[in-house]
C-alpha positions, 0 to 999 in steps of 0.5 A: 950760743957760739958765731959761725965762722968768718968764711961761713958767716960770708958765704950766708951773707952772699947766699941771702943776697943772691936769694933776694936778687933773684927774688926781686928779679923775679918780681920784676919779671912778672910785672913786666909780664903783668904790664906787657899782657896789659898793653896787650889787652889795650892794644886788642881792644883798641884794635877790636873797636877800631873794627867794628867801627870801620865795619859799622861805616861799610854797613851804613850804620856807623854811630859815634861813641865817647871814649877816654883820653889815652893815645889809642882812644885818641886814634880811636876818636879821630877815626870815629871822626873821620868815619863820621864825617864820611857817613854824614857826606854819604847821606848827603850824596844820597840826598841829591841823588834822590833830589836828581832823581825826583828832578828827572822824573818831573821833567820826564813826566812834564814834558810827555804830554806836551810833546805828545799834544804837539805831535798830535796837532802837527798830524792833524795839521797834516790832514787840514787843507790850507791851514798852513804850508806843508813846509812849515808843517814839516819844519814844526814836526822836526823841531818836535821830534828833535826836542823829544829826542833831546830829552830822553837822551838827557833823562837817560844820560842823567840816570846812567851818571847818577847810578839811578838807572843801573845795567845788568849784564848777562850772557846773551846771544849776540844775534839777538842785537843784530836782528833788532838792529835789522828790524830798527834801522832797514827802513830809515836807511833804505828811505834814504837810498842806503844799503844796510848790511847786517851779517849775522851769520857769523854771529850765530852761536857767539854769547857775550855779557851785556844788558840787551836793553842798554847795549841795543841803546848803544849799537843803535846809536852807533848805526843811526850816527852811521846812517845819518853821516853817509850820503851814498853806499851804506852801512855794515854791521858785523860781528868778530869773535875774540878770546875775551871780547866779541867786536861788533863793527858798524862800518859806513862809507860816509863823510869820515872823521878827521884825526884830530877830531877823533878824540873829541866825537865822544865828548858830551854835546860835541858837534863838528863843524862839519856835520852842523848842517845835520840833525843831532845833539852830541850826546849819542856817542857819549851815551854809548861809551858810557853804557860800553863801559858800565858792561867792562867793555869799551868802543874803538874808533878807525876814520879818515876823513872822506873815507869812512868810519868803523866803530867796534863795539866790544862786549865781554865774552864772559 
């Protein structure tokens, strides 16, 4: 067989090398595609596992599993440790809340009967002549009522703060609040020689979103404070509807609140020196504000010492 000419032999070698390089390129491209696809699957699997872990933690059913030693698995492992710690902490908080709930129930139960008995004995003493002076009986009755009020306020406050007792705001007519205020506080204001003007005309047809029972507690605390710290004149309750909120104003002609104390009166157990002679434990305004906050509302204060006070409770209009 005769040899190929030099020129054709060189062309053949070049074509062969080109074919080899092309095949090698395809091979490495295919290999890179496999590696990229494998990496994609690993990433996807890791993200899916992390997503499942987070979702199970949100659902409250998280359980830590075993992982390999890859970098992504190390991230998964750290995430699992964090979620396990969060789940453990969540369990501890739940257990503490259960303890507080039990404690509150015990306090309420254990003190209810003795207080009721003391009130009963006080009434019996009133009917017995010559047993003791009327002044002593009045002091006894006053202290028992104060103790009862303190315990009931603490129980309500604890239930709200720990989330044991949740509010359930819903659409209600504001006039229902005003009618209840008039029923509960008109007599007390009259006995003190004060007027209680509940202007329900402006509340007709006005609705807001609130929990009727607990909002009545908040508004009642504002009215009770107004009557307590007013010696002459009286208290006016009115409704002012706005676009986003419905305002309920409680205006009194009482002693007022100095500007430097206005930021403090909502503090728990805060009692001004100027009212130390009056009954109270300093929980009412704090409790009222907490109730308003849980209903997405708020309370505003406008006052001047010696010129009365206006507390405004704002409830979401819808």
